[in-house]
N, C-alpha and C positions, 0 to 999 in steps of 0.2 A: 258678528252675531246679531240676530234680531232681538229687539227689546221686547220684554214681556208686556202684554197689554195691562193697563190699569184695571183694577177690580172694583172700581167705585160703584158699579151698579150690580155687582154679583152678590147673591145672598150668602151669608156666612152662618155656620152653625157648628156646634160641638158634636163630635161623633160618639161620645160616651153616653150610652143610654141610661147610665146610673147617675148622671149629673143632675142635681136638684134643679127644679124649675124656679125656685125662689132663692134669692141670694142669702147665703148663710153667714152668721157671725157668732163669735164666742168670746166671752170675757176670759182672758188668759193672764196669769201672773207672770211678771218678768222675773227671770233668774239672773243672779250674778254669773259671770263667766266661771268663777270658782265652783259655784253650785252646779253649773251645767257640765263642767269637767268631771263631776262625780258620775254622770251618766255616759258622757261621750269621750272622756279622756283627752288625749293629745290632739284630737281632731278639732278642738275649739280654739279659735284665734281671736285676736282683738277686733277683727272686722266682722265678728259675728255677735249676735245677741240671741238668747234662748228664752222661750216662753212656753207655758203649758205645764204638763205633767200633773194636772189636777182634775182630770176627767174630760178634757177637751183637747183637740189637737188639729193642726193643719194636716192635710193629706195630699195624695197624688191629685193633681188637677188644681191645687191651690197655689202651686209654684208661681212666683211673680206677683202674688197678691200682697196687699198691704198689712202691716202690723202697726196700728195706730194707738196712741195713748192720749188721753185728755189732760192738758196742762193749761192752767189759767183760762179755762173756758173754751179752749180751742183744741181741735184734734191735730196731732203732730205725727207725721210719718216717722216711725222709729226703725222699722225693719221691713224687709221684703222676703216673703216666704222662699226659703232655699232648699232645705232638706230635713229629714227626720227619720223616724222609725219606718222601716220597710213594710210594717204591718199597721201603720197609723195608730200605734199604741197611744192611749190617752194617759198612760202613767210615765211616759218618757217625754221630755221637752222636745219641741221642734226647734230647728235652727233657722235663723233669719239673717240676711245680710244687714249689717249695722249701718244705717244710712249716714249717720254723723261721721263715720270713719271713711265712707266712700263718696261723700258729697262732692269733693273736688273732681274725682274721676267722672261721676255722673254728669256734672256740669260741663266738663270738657267734651264728653261724648255727645251730649245734647247740642252744644254749640257747634260741633263739627258736622252735625247732620241737620 
């Protein structure tokens, strides 16, 4: 099979016309997994962290984006946007991959690639 050409000089863009032109951010409260299970029940596991349900939320297009918290004057990656309400409800928490629980796996994938 022929190798795909590198796209180093190709222009890239998003195809969703509703994507904001300016990077968005929101202050979100973290929930305990017990609190999150009140919304999502059995779908919440230790490798997840929930945030939001206070008027702001992540939504489609945010997947893979960071959830960061400030600790001791430095921003720390806590979660990676995973899933949430199919209607992007701001009264239901969004669910993030919990980086501390997945760090070994992340490091092994990065090292292998």
